[in-house]
PQR file of N, CA, C, O and H, with PARSE charges and radii, in Angstrom:
ATOM      1  N   UNK A   1      47.615 134.695 106.121 -0.4000 1.5000
ATOM      2  CA  UNK A   1      48.959 134.722 105.850 -0.0000 2.0000
ATOM      3  C   UNK A   1      49.372 133.432 104.958  0.5500 1.7000
ATOM      4  O   UNK A   1      48.906 132.397 105.435 -0.5500 1.4000
ATOM      5  N   UNK A   2      49.950 133.289 104.062 -0.4000 1.5000
ATOM      6  CA  UNK A   2      50.481 131.818 102.894 -0.0000 2.0000
ATOM      7  C   UNK A   2      50.971 130.707 103.744  0.5500 1.7000
ATOM      8  O   UNK A   2      51.880 130.458 104.537 -0.5500 1.4000
ATOM      9  H   UNK A   2      50.328 134.130 103.674  0.4000 1.0000
ATOM     10  N   UNK A   3      49.942 130.163 103.203 -0.4000 1.5000
ATOM     11  CA  UNK A   3      50.707 128.521 103.689 -0.0000 2.0000
ATOM     12  C   UNK A   3      51.959 128.263 103.932  0.5500 1.7000
ATOM     13  O   UNK A   3      52.601 128.979 103.164 -0.5500 1.4000
ATOM     14  H   UNK A   3      49.204 130.365 102.559  0.4000 1.0000
ATOM     15  N   UNK A   4      52.807 127.515 104.699 -0.4000 1.5000
ATOM     16  CA  UNK A   4      53.548 126.812 104.280 -0.0000 2.0000
ATOM     17  C   UNK A   4      53.927 126.305 103.290  0.5500 1.7000
ATOM     18  O   UNK A   4      52.873 125.863 102.834 -0.5500 1.4000
ATOM     19  H   UNK A   4      52.285 126.933 105.323  0.4000 1.0000
ATOM     20  N   UNK A   5      55.371 125.805 102.001 -0.4000 1.5000
ATOM     21  CA  UNK A   5      55.972 125.542 100.793 -0.0000 2.0000
ATOM     22  C   UNK A   5      56.324 125.120 101.054  0.5500 1.7000
ATOM     23  O   UNK A   5      56.556 124.950 102.251 -0.5500 1.4000
ATOM     24  H   UNK A   5      56.227 126.164 102.371  0.4000 1.0000
ATOM     25  N   UNK A   6      56.931 124.190  99.579 -0.4000 1.5000
ATOM     26  CA  UNK A   6      58.832 124.023  99.327 -0.0000 2.0000
ATOM     27  C   UNK A   6      58.327 123.955  98.213  0.5500 1.7000
ATOM     28  O   UNK A   6      57.309 123.376  97.833 -0.5500 1.4000
ATOM     29  H   UNK A   6      56.742 124.328  98.607  0.4000 1.0000
ATOM     30  N   UNK A   7      59.192 124.673  97.591 -0.4000 1.5000
ATOM     31  CA  UNK A   7      59.526 124.891  96.165 -0.0000 2.0000
ATOM     32  C   UNK A   7      60.935 124.397  95.835  0.5500 1.7000
ATOM     33  O   UNK A   7      61.865 124.454  96.638 -0.5500 1.4000
ATOM     34  H   UNK A   7      60.018 125.144  97.900  0.4000 1.0000
ATOM     35  N   UNK A   8      61.096 123.526  93.622 -0.4000 1.5000
ATOM     36  CA  UNK A   8      62.064 123.353  94.030 -0.0000 2.0000
ATOM     37  C   UNK A   8      62.312 124.341  92.130  0.5500 1.7000
ATOM     38  O   UNK A   8      61.360 124.606  91.396 -0.5500 1.4000
ATOM     39  H   UNK A   8      60.340 123.480  92.969  0.4000 1.0000
ATOM     40  N   UNK A   9      64.067 124.730  91.746 -0.4000 1.5000
ATOM     41  CA  UNK A   9      64.007 125.352  90.800 -0.0000 2.0000
ATOM     42  C   UNK A   9      65.663 124.783  90.098  0.5500 1.7000
ATOM     43  O   UNK A   9      66.837 124.573  90.400 -0.5500 1.4000
ATOM     44  H   UNK A   9      64.840 124.515  92.342  0.4000 1.0000
ATOM     45  N   UNK A  10      65.013 124.762  89.356 -0.4000 1.5000
ATOM     46  CA  UNK A  10      65.794 123.997  87.936 -0.0000 2.0000
ATOM     47  C   UNK A  10      67.039 125.523  87.889  0.5500 1.7000
ATOM     48  O   UNK A  10      66.936 126.735  87.700 -0.5500 1.4000
ATOM     49  H   UNK A  10      64.059 124.933  89.110  0.4000 1.0000
ATOM     50  N   UNK A  11      67.820 124.833  88.096 -0.4000 1.5000
ATOM     51  CA  UNK A  11      69.109 126.153  87.908 -0.0000 2.0000
ATOM     52  C   UNK A  11      70.228 125.973  86.588  0.5500 1.7000
ATOM     53  O   UNK A  11      70.792 126.829  85.906 -0.5500 1.4000
ATOM     54  H   UNK A  11      67.903 123.849  88.250  0.4000 1.0000
ATOM     55  N   UNK A  12      70.254 125.219  86.570 -0.4000 1.5000
ATOM     56  CA  UNK A  12      71.819 124.301  85.698 -0.0000 2.0000
ATOM     57  C   UNK A  12      71.236 122.801  85.411  0.5500 1.7000
ATOM     58  O   UNK A  12      70.809 121.982  86.224 -0.5500 1.4000
ATOM     59  H   UNK A  12      69.796 124.524  87.124  0.4000 1.0000
ATOM     60  N   UNK A  13      71.336 122.725  84.243 -0.4000 1.5000
ATOM     61  CA  UNK A  13      71.128 120.800  83.997 -0.0000 2.0000
ATOM     62  C   UNK A  13      72.293 120.607  83.012  0.5500 1.7000
ATOM     63  O   UNK A  13      72.503 121.505  82.196 -0.5500 1.4000
ATOM     64  H   UNK A  13      71.684 123.391  83.583  0.4000 1.0000
ATOM     65  N   UNK A  14      73.091 119.474  83.021 -0.4000 1.5000
ATOM     66  CA  UNK A  14      73.602 119.123  82.407 -0.0000 2.0000
ATOM     67  C   UNK A  14      72.495 117.771  81.621  0.5500 1.7000
ATOM     68  O   UNK A  14      71.276 117.645  81.499 -0.5500 1.4000
ATOM     69  H   UNK A  14      72.920 118.745  83.684  0.4000 1.0000
ATOM     70  N   UNK A  15      73.786 116.880  81.192 -0.4000 1.5000
ATOM     71  CA  UNK A  15      72.449 115.530  80.309 -0.0000 2.0000
ATOM     72  C   UNK A  15      71.374 115.321  81.619  0.5500 1.7000
ATOM     73  O   UNK A  15      70.403 116.052  81.811 -0.5500 1.4000
ATOM     74  H   UNK A  15      74.775 116.982  81.291  0.4000 1.0000
ATOM     75  N   UNK A  16      71.727 114.255  82.409 -0.4000 1.5000
ATOM     76  CA  UNK A  16      71.441 113.914  83.197 -0.0000 2.0000
ATOM     77  C   UNK A  16      71.957 114.500  84.832  0.5500 1.7000
ATOM     78  O   UNK A  16      71.979 113.728  85.792 -0.5500 1.4000
ATOM     79  H   UNK A  16      72.516 113.661  82.254  0.4000 1.0000
ATOM     80  N   UNK A  17      72.340 115.922  84.942 -0.4000 1.5000
ATOM     81  CA  UNK A  17      72.937 115.892  86.842 -0.0000 2.0000
ATOM     82  C   UNK A  17      71.891 117.312  86.168  0.5500 1.7000
ATOM     83  O   UNK A  17      71.563 117.534  85.003 -0.5500 1.4000
ATOM     84  H   UNK A  17      72.322 116.549  84.163  0.4000 1.0000
ATOM     85  N   UNK A  18      71.501 118.265  87.739 -0.4000 1.5000
ATOM     86  CA  UNK A  18      71.219 119.232  87.781 -0.0000 2.0000
ATOM     87  C   UNK A  18      71.758 119.888  89.474  0.5500 1.7000
ATOM     88  O   UNK A  18      72.008 119.320  90.537 -0.5500 1.4000
ATOM     89  H   UNK A  18      71.767 118.084  88.686  0.4000 1.0000
ATOM     90  N   UNK A  19      71.763 121.127  89.100 -0.4000 1.5000
ATOM     91  CA  UNK A  19      72.226 122.195  90.125 -0.0000 2.0000
ATOM     92  C   UNK A  19      70.499 122.475  90.146  0.5500 1.7000
ATOM     93  O   UNK A  19      69.664 122.674  89.264 -0.5500 1.4000
ATOM     94  H   UNK A  19      71.560 121.588  88.236  0.4000 1.0000
ATOM     95  N   UNK A  20      70.452 122.373  91.678 -0.4000 1.5000
ATOM     96  CA  UNK A  20      68.379 122.676  92.411 -0.0000 2.0000
ATOM     97  C   UNK A  20      68.404 123.484  93.385  0.5500 1.7000
ATOM     98  O   UNK A  20      69.142 123.239  94.338 -0.5500 1.4000
ATOM     99  H   UNK A  20      71.130 122.212  92.395  0.4000 1.0000
ATOM    100  N   UNK A  21      67.637 124.577  93.365 -0.4000 1.5000
ATOM    101  CA  UNK A  21      67.814 125.424  95.020 -0.0000 2.0000
ATOM    102  C   UNK A  21      66.121 125.121  94.905  0.5500 1.7000
ATOM    103  O   UNK A  21      65.213 125.378  94.115 -0.5500 1.4000
ATOM    104  H   UNK A  21      67.036 124.776  92.590  0.4000 1.0000
ATOM    105  N   UNK A  22      66.333 124.273  96.458 -0.4000 1.5000
ATOM    106  CA  UNK A  22      65.358 124.250  96.963 -0.0000 2.0000
ATOM    107  C   UNK A  22      64.695 125.439  97.896  0.5500 1.7000
ATOM    108  O   UNK A  22      65.594 126.205  98.244 -0.5500 1.4000
ATOM    109  H   UNK A  22      67.071 124.064  97.100  0.4000 1.0000
ATOM    110  N   UNK A  23      63.697 125.747  98.296 -0.4000 1.5000
ATOM    111  CA  UNK A  23      63.324 126.876  99.108 -0.0000 2.0000
ATOM    112  C   UNK A  23      61.898 126.387  99.759  0.5500 1.7000
ATOM    113  O   UNK A  23      60.808 126.258  99.203 -0.5500 1.4000
ATOM    114  H   UNK A  23      62.967 125.125  98.014  0.4000 1.0000
ATOM    115  N   UNK A  24      62.359 126.106 101.431 -0.4000 1.5000
ATOM    116  CA  UNK A  24      61.597 125.820 102.434 -0.0000 2.0000
ATOM    117  C   UNK A  24      60.409 127.407 102.610  0.5500 1.7000
ATOM    118  O   UNK A  24      61.098 128.366 102.264 -0.5500 1.4000
ATOM    119  H   UNK A  24      63.245 126.210 101.882  0.4000 1.0000
ATOM    120  N   UNK A  25      59.422 127.744 102.883 -0.4000 1.5000
ATOM    121  CA  UNK A  25      58.886 128.338 103.045 -0.0000 2.0000
ATOM    122  C   UNK A  25      57.886 128.507 104.854  0.5500 1.7000
ATOM    123  O   UNK A  25      57.196 127.567 105.250 -0.5500 1.4000
ATOM    124  H   UNK A  25      58.863 126.965 103.164  0.4000 1.0000
ATOM    125  N   UNK A  26      57.955 129.152 105.259 -0.4000 1.5000
ATOM    126  CA  UNK A  26      57.293 128.613 106.989 -0.0000 2.0000
ATOM    127  C   UNK A  26      56.479 130.470 107.451  0.5500 1.7000
ATOM    128  O   UNK A  26      56.393 131.617 107.010 -0.5500 1.4000
ATOM    129  H   UNK A  26      58.515 129.916 104.937  0.4000 1.0000
ATOM    130  N   UNK A  27      56.042 129.551 108.686 -0.4000 1.5000
ATOM    131  CA  UNK A  27      55.217 131.040 109.303 -0.0000 2.0000
ATOM    132  C   UNK A  27      56.542 131.717 109.743  0.5500 1.7000
ATOM    133  O   UNK A  27      56.358 132.875 110.116 -0.5500 1.4000
ATOM    134  H   UNK A  27      56.112 128.620 109.044  0.4000 1.0000
ATOM    135  N   UNK A  28      57.972 131.249 109.801 -0.4000 1.5000
ATOM    136  CA  UNK A  28      58.737 132.518 110.623 -0.0000 2.0000
ATOM    137  C   UNK A  28      59.918 132.653 109.526  0.5500 1.7000
ATOM    138  O   UNK A  28      60.511 133.726 109.418 -0.5500 1.4000
ATOM    139  H   UNK A  28      58.121 130.308 109.497  0.4000 1.0000
ATOM    140  N   UNK A  29      60.094 132.067 109.097 -0.4000 1.5000
ATOM    141  CA  UNK A  29      61.148 132.116 108.193 -0.0000 2.0000
ATOM    142  C   UNK A  29      61.467 131.521 107.122  0.5500 1.7000
ATOM    143  O   UNK A  29      61.102 130.347 107.058 -0.5500 1.4000
ATOM    144  H   UNK A  29      59.612 131.194 109.185  0.4000 1.0000
ATOM    145  N   UNK A  30      62.145 132.022 106.072 -0.4000 1.5000
ATOM    146  CA  UNK A  30      62.994 130.999 104.606 -0.0000 2.0000
ATOM    147  C   UNK A  30      63.627 130.326 104.505  0.5500 1.7000
ATOM    148  O   UNK A  30      64.555 130.804 105.158 -0.5500 1.4000
ATOM    149  H   UNK A  30      62.442 132.975 106.124  0.4000 1.0000
ATOM    150  N   UNK A  31      63.979 129.374 104.133 -0.4000 1.5000
ATOM    151  CA  UNK A  31      65.299 128.537 103.703 -0.0000 2.0000
ATOM    152  C   UNK A  31      65.730 128.194 102.434  0.5500 1.7000
ATOM    153  O   UNK A  31      64.953 127.447 101.840 -0.5500 1.4000
ATOM    154  H   UNK A  31      63.226 128.985 103.602  0.4000 1.0000
ATOM    155  N   UNK A  32      67.084 128.625 101.628 -0.4000 1.5000
ATOM    156  CA  UNK A  32      67.242 128.585 100.648 -0.0000 2.0000
ATOM    157  C   UNK A  32      68.302 127.330 100.360  0.5500 1.7000
ATOM    158  O   UNK A  32      69.392 127.548 100.889 -0.5500 1.4000
ATOM    159  H   UNK A  32      67.715 129.232 102.111  0.4000 1.0000
ATOM    160  N   UNK A  33      68.242 126.306  99.777 -0.4000 1.5000
ATOM    161  CA  UNK A  33      69.379 125.517  99.738 -0.0000 2.0000
ATOM    162  C   UNK A  33      69.594 125.072  98.412  0.5500 1.7000
ATOM    163  O   UNK A  33      68.883 124.309  97.759 -0.5500 1.4000
ATOM    164  H   UNK A  33      67.356 126.129  99.347  0.4000 1.0000
ATOM    165  N   UNK A  34      70.753 125.684  98.049 -0.4000 1.5000
ATOM    166  CA  UNK A  34      71.784 125.025  96.914 -0.0000 2.0000
ATOM    167  C   UNK A  34      72.257 123.361  96.491  0.5500 1.7000
ATOM    168  O   UNK A  34      73.415 123.079  96.801 -0.5500 1.4000
ATOM    169  H   UNK A  34      71.330 126.304  98.580  0.4000 1.0000
ATOM    170  N   UNK A  35      71.669 122.576  96.005 -0.4000 1.5000
ATOM    171  CA  UNK A  35      72.723 121.146  95.829 -0.0000 2.0000
ATOM    172  C   UNK A  35      72.244 120.667  94.132  0.5500 1.7000
ATOM    173  O   UNK A  35      71.337 121.136  93.444 -0.5500 1.4000
ATOM    174  H   UNK A  35      70.729 122.805  95.753  0.4000 1.0000
ATOM    175  N   UNK A  36      73.181 119.629  93.821 -0.4000 1.5000
ATOM    176  CA  UNK A  36      73.179 118.919  92.706 -0.0000 2.0000
ATOM    177  C   UNK A  36      72.852 117.825  92.884  0.5500 1.7000
ATOM    178  O   UNK A  36      72.908 117.381  94.031 -0.5500 1.4000
ATOM    179  H   UNK A  36      73.918 119.249  94.380  0.4000 1.0000
ATOM    180  N   UNK A  37      72.637 117.444  92.380 -0.4000 1.5000
ATOM    181  CA  UNK A  37      71.460 115.934  91.482 -0.0000 2.0000
ATOM    182  C   UNK A  37      71.605 114.950  90.783  0.5500 1.7000
ATOM    183  O   UNK A  37      72.799 114.809  90.519 -0.5500 1.4000
ATOM    184  H   UNK A  37      72.591 117.805  91.449  0.4000 1.0000
ATOM    185  N   UNK A  38      70.759 113.914  90.187 -0.4000 1.5000
ATOM    186  CA  UNK A  38      70.440 113.857  89.352 -0.0000 2.0000
ATOM    187  C   UNK A  38      69.059 112.993  89.305  0.5500 1.7000
ATOM    188  O   UNK A  38      68.341 112.630  90.237 -0.5500 1.4000
ATOM    189  H   UNK A  38      69.789 114.028  90.402  0.4000 1.0000
ATOM    190  N   UNK A  39      68.945 112.811  88.048 -0.4000 1.5000
ATOM    191  CA  UNK A  39      67.328 111.993  87.253 -0.0000 2.0000
ATOM    192  C   UNK A  39      67.138 110.872  88.430  0.5500 1.7000
ATOM    193  O   UNK A  39      66.086 111.235  88.956 -0.5500 1.4000
ATOM    194  H   UNK A  39      69.528 113.106  87.291  0.4000 1.0000
ATOM    195  N   UNK A  40      67.616 109.621  89.180 -0.4000 1.5000
ATOM    196  CA  UNK A  40      67.316 109.116  90.374 -0.0000 2.0000
ATOM    197  C   UNK A  40      67.253 109.872  91.751  0.5500 1.7000
ATOM    198  O   UNK A  40      66.239 110.002  92.437 -0.5500 1.4000
ATOM    199  H   UNK A  40      68.471 109.326  88.753  0.4000 1.0000
ATOM    200  N   UNK A  41      68.688 110.415  92.078 -0.4000 1.5000
ATOM    201  CA  UNK A  41      67.894 110.827  93.204 -0.0000 2.0000
ATOM    202  C   UNK A  41      66.896 112.173  93.650  0.5500 1.7000
ATOM    203  O   UNK A  41      66.666 112.533  94.804 -0.5500 1.4000
ATOM    204  H   UNK A  41      69.512 110.309  91.521  0.4000 1.0000
ATOM    205  N   UNK A  42      66.271 112.928  92.124 -0.4000 1.5000
ATOM    206  CA  UNK A  42      65.584 113.471  92.158 -0.0000 2.0000
ATOM    207  C   UNK A  42      63.773 112.592  92.150  0.5500 1.7000
ATOM    208  O   UNK A  42      62.770 113.113  92.639 -0.5500 1.4000
ATOM    209  H   UNK A  42      66.458 112.635  91.186  0.4000 1.0000
ATOM    210  N   UNK A  43      63.813 111.207  91.462 -0.4000 1.5000
ATOM    211  CA  UNK A  43      63.149 110.313  91.973 -0.0000 2.0000
ATOM    212  C   UNK A  43      62.757 109.792  93.149  0.5500 1.7000
ATOM    213  O   UNK A  43      61.671 110.024  93.679 -0.5500 1.4000
ATOM    214  H   UNK A  43      64.627 110.784  91.065  0.4000 1.0000
ATOM    215  N   UNK A  44      63.623 109.080  93.585 -0.4000 1.5000
ATOM    216  CA  UNK A  44      63.220 109.065  94.807 -0.0000 2.0000
ATOM    217  C   UNK A  44      62.856 109.826  96.262  0.5500 1.7000
ATOM    218  O   UNK A  44      62.318 109.423  97.293 -0.5500 1.4000
ATOM    219  H   UNK A  44      64.505 108.891  93.154  0.4000 1.0000
ATOM    220  N   UNK A  45      63.592 111.548  95.710 -0.4000 1.5000
ATOM    221  CA  UNK A  45      62.514 112.812  96.476 -0.0000 2.0000
ATOM    222  C   UNK A  45      61.258 112.928  96.583  0.5500 1.7000
ATOM    223  O   UNK A  45      60.477 113.292  97.463 -0.5500 1.4000
ATOM    224  H   UNK A  45      64.030 111.876  94.873  0.4000 1.0000
ATOM    225  N   UNK A  46      61.153 112.323  94.873 -0.4000 1.5000
ATOM    226  CA  UNK A  46      59.890 113.204  94.745 -0.0000 2.0000
ATOM    227  C   UNK A  46      58.594 112.121  95.489  0.5500 1.7000
ATOM    228  O   UNK A  46      57.416 112.350  95.766 -0.5500 1.4000
ATOM    229  H   UNK A  46      61.787 112.028  94.159  0.4000 1.0000
ATOM    230  N   UNK A  47      59.604 110.673  95.662 -0.4000 1.5000
ATOM    231  CA  UNK A  47      58.148 109.091  96.376 -0.0000 2.0000
ATOM    232  C   UNK A  47      58.454 109.886  97.433  0.5500 1.7000
ATOM    233  O   UNK A  47      57.370 110.414  97.682 -0.5500 1.4000
ATOM    234  H   UNK A  47      60.561 110.487  95.437  0.4000 1.0000
ATOM    235  N   UNK A  48      59.431 110.406  98.397 -0.4000 1.5000
ATOM    236  CA  UNK A  48      59.731 110.502  99.725 -0.0000 2.0000
ATOM    237  C   UNK A  48      58.476 111.283 100.083  0.5500 1.7000
ATOM    238  O   UNK A  48      57.530 111.078 100.844 -0.5500 1.4000
ATOM    239  H   UNK A  48      60.312 109.977  98.195  0.4000 1.0000
ATOM    240  N   UNK A  49      58.862 112.360  99.157 -0.4000 1.5000
ATOM    241  CA  UNK A  49      57.583 114.179  99.410 -0.0000 2.0000
ATOM    242  C   UNK A  49      56.410 112.961  99.378  0.5500 1.7000
ATOM    243  O   UNK A  49      56.044 112.521 100.468 -0.5500 1.4000
ATOM    244  H   UNK A  49      59.630 112.527  98.538  0.4000 1.0000
ATOM    245  N   UNK A  50      56.014 112.593  98.552 -0.4000 1.5000
ATOM    246  CA  UNK A  50      54.072 111.926  98.339 -0.0000 2.0000
ATOM    247  C   UNK A  50      54.340 111.324  99.763  0.5500 1.7000
ATOM    248  O   UNK A  50      53.875 111.915 100.738 -0.5500 1.4000
ATOM    249  H   UNK A  50      56.311 112.951  97.667  0.4000 1.0000
ATOM    250  N   UNK A  51      55.146 110.054  99.943 -0.4000 1.5000
ATOM    251  CA  UNK A  51      54.858 109.439 100.824 -0.0000 2.0000
ATOM    252  C   UNK A  51      54.414 110.412 102.558  0.5500 1.7000
ATOM    253  O   UNK A  51      53.586 110.146 103.428 -0.5500 1.4000
ATOM    254  H   UNK A  51      55.525 109.575  99.151  0.4000 1.0000
ATOM    255  N   UNK A  52      55.317 111.433 102.440 -0.4000 1.5000
ATOM    256  CA  UNK A  52      55.094 111.959 103.539 -0.0000 2.0000
ATOM    257  C   UNK A  52      54.321 112.791 103.539  0.5500 1.7000
ATOM    258  O   UNK A  52      53.960 113.311 104.595 -0.5500 1.4000
ATOM    259  H   UNK A  52      55.990 111.649 101.732  0.4000 1.0000
ATOM    260  N   UNK A  53      53.823 113.172 102.306 -0.4000 1.5000
ATOM    261  CA  UNK A  53      52.112 113.792 102.574 -0.0000 2.0000
ATOM    262  C   UNK A  53      51.021 112.996 102.317  0.5500 1.7000
ATOM    263  O   UNK A  53      49.838 113.291 102.147 -0.5500 1.4000
ATOM    264  H   UNK A  53      54.116 112.750 101.448  0.4000 1.0000
ATOM    265  N   UNK A  54      51.616 111.910 102.315 -0.4000 1.5000
ATOM    266  CA  UNK A  54      50.218 111.081 102.665 -0.0000 2.0000
ATOM    267  C   UNK A  54      49.602 109.775 103.739  0.5500 1.7000
ATOM    268  O   UNK A  54      48.791 108.855 103.847 -0.5500 1.4000
ATOM    269  H   UNK A  54      52.577 111.671 102.454  0.4000 1.0000
ATOM    270  N   UNK A  55      51.340 110.974 104.771 -0.4000 1.5000
ATOM    271  CA  UNK A  55      51.492 109.925 106.331 -0.0000 2.0000
ATOM    272  C   UNK A  55      50.732 110.099 107.034  0.5500 1.7000
ATOM    273  O   UNK A  55      50.438 111.286 106.887 -0.5500 1.4000
ATOM    274  H   UNK A  55      51.999 111.722 104.683  0.4000 1.0000
ATOM    275  N   UNK A  56      49.913 109.528 108.076 -0.4000 1.5000
ATOM    276  CA  UNK A  56      49.093 109.746 109.123 -0.0000 2.0000
ATOM    277  C   UNK A  56      49.459 110.156 110.249  0.5500 1.7000
ATOM    278  O   UNK A  56      48.591 110.686 110.942 -0.5500 1.4000
ATOM    279  H   UNK A  56      50.151 108.565 108.196  0.4000 1.0000
ATOM    280  N   UNK A  57      50.703 110.057 110.732 -0.4000 1.5000
ATOM    281  CA  UNK A  57      51.437 110.345 111.807 -0.0000 2.0000
ATOM    282  C   UNK A  57      51.654 111.905 112.331  0.5500 1.7000
ATOM    283  O   UNK A  57      51.718 112.731 111.421 -0.5500 1.4000
ATOM    284  H   UNK A  57      51.408 109.627 110.169  0.4000 1.0000
ATOM    285  N   UNK A  58      51.767 112.380 113.608 -0.4000 1.5000
ATOM    286  CA  UNK A  58      52.556 113.395 113.825 -0.0000 2.0000
ATOM    287  C   UNK A  58      53.451 113.378 113.871  0.5500 1.7000
ATOM    288  O   UNK A  58      54.079 114.415 114.084 -0.5500 1.4000
ATOM    289  H   UNK A  58      51.715 111.708 114.347  0.4000 1.0000
TER
END
């Protein structure tokens, strides 16, 4: 069985504005979320994901 995962796919872009599809895959379901974002928000998301993956709490 594949491991749970998160995938980001760029659907559309302007100079500094993006439409992104975020896909969450779990053991029992998949979730797809389309949203609009900027470079600054994507950088903040990247840092948050790194911090989350490096945390040692349950």
